[in-house]
N, C-alpha and C positions, 0 to 999 in steps of 0.2 A: 250617483250609484256607487262609485268607487269609494267615496268618503263614507258611505253607509257601511260598506263591506269592511273598510279599514277600522272603523269604530267598533264593529262587532267582533273582530278577531281578538282572541285572548293574548295576553303577554305584552312584553315591551316591543320596541320598534324592530329589533332584530328578529324576534319570533313572528311578528306580524309580517315582516318582509318575506321570511321563509314560507309562512303559510300562504301568502299571496302568490309566491312563485309556484308552490305546489298546486294551488287552485288553477292558475293559468296553464300549467302543464297538463293538468287533468282535463281541462276544457279542450285544449288543443288535441289531446289524445282522443277524446270522444268525437271531436269533429272529424279527424282523419280516419278513425276506425269505423264509425257508424253513419254520421250525417252525410259526409261527402260521397261515399260509395252509394248511399241510397239516392242522393239527389243527382248524381252524374247522368243517369239515363234520361232524366227530365230536362236537362240543359241542352241548348241547341248548338254546342260547340262542335259536334261531329257532323252537322248538317252543312256540308260545303257544296256549293254549286259552281264548279268550274267546268266550263264546256271546252272541248277541244276543237 
Protein backbone atom coordinates (compact mmCIF):
# COMPACT_ATOMS: atom_id res chain seq x y z
CA UNK A 1 0.00 0.00 0.00
CA UNK A 2 2.75 2.47 0.90
CA UNK A 3 4.62 1.68 -2.28
CA UNK A 4 1.50 2.37 -4.30
CA UNK A 5 1.06 5.76 -2.59
CA UNK A 6 4.75 6.60 -3.09
CA UNK A 7 4.61 5.77 -6.80
CA UNK A 8 1.50 7.88 -7.35
CA UNK A 9 2.76 11.02 -5.64
CA UNK A 10 4.13 13.65 -8.04
CA UNK A 11 7.63 15.12 -7.99
CA UNK A 12 11.05 13.99 -6.90
CA UNK A 13 11.92 12.25 -3.63
CA UNK A 14 11.91 15.45 -1.55
CA UNK A 15 8.47 16.50 -2.77
CA UNK A 16 7.15 12.98 -2.27
CA UNK A 17 8.49 12.92 1.28
CA UNK A 18 6.86 16.28 2.02
CA UNK A 19 3.56 15.12 0.50
CA UNK A 20 3.76 11.89 2.51
CA UNK A 21 4.33 13.86 5.70
CA UNK A 22 1.35 16.08 4.93
CA UNK A 23 -0.80 13.02 4.24
CA UNK A 24 0.20 11.43 7.55
CA UNK A 25 -0.48 14.66 9.45
CA UNK A 26 -3.86 14.95 7.76
CA UNK A 27 -4.82 11.42 8.71
CA UNK A 28 -3.71 11.95 12.32
CA UNK A 29 -5.71 15.19 12.47
CA UNK A 30 -8.84 13.47 11.16
CA UNK A 31 -8.43 10.61 13.63
CA UNK A 32 -8.05 12.88 16.66
CA UNK A 33 -10.75 15.36 15.66
CA UNK A 34 -13.49 13.06 14.36
CA UNK A 35 -12.89 9.32 14.64
CA UNK A 36 -11.58 8.99 18.20
CA UNK A 37 -14.24 11.25 19.79
CA UNK A 38 -16.94 9.33 17.93
CA UNK A 39 -15.58 5.93 18.99
CA UNK A 40 -14.76 6.84 22.62
CA UNK A 41 -18.26 6.20 24.06
CA UNK A 42 -18.31 2.82 22.33
CA UNK A 43 -15.09 1.60 23.97
CA UNK A 44 -15.14 -0.17 27.37
CA UNK A 45 -12.25 1.78 28.94
CA UNK A 46 -14.50 3.60 31.44
CA UNK A 47 -16.29 0.45 32.58
CA UNK A 48 -14.29 -0.25 35.72
CA UNK A 49 -15.58 -2.68 38.31
CA UNK A 50 -13.66 -2.12 41.52
CA UNK A 51 -15.55 -3.11 44.65
CA UNK A 52 -14.77 -1.73 48.06
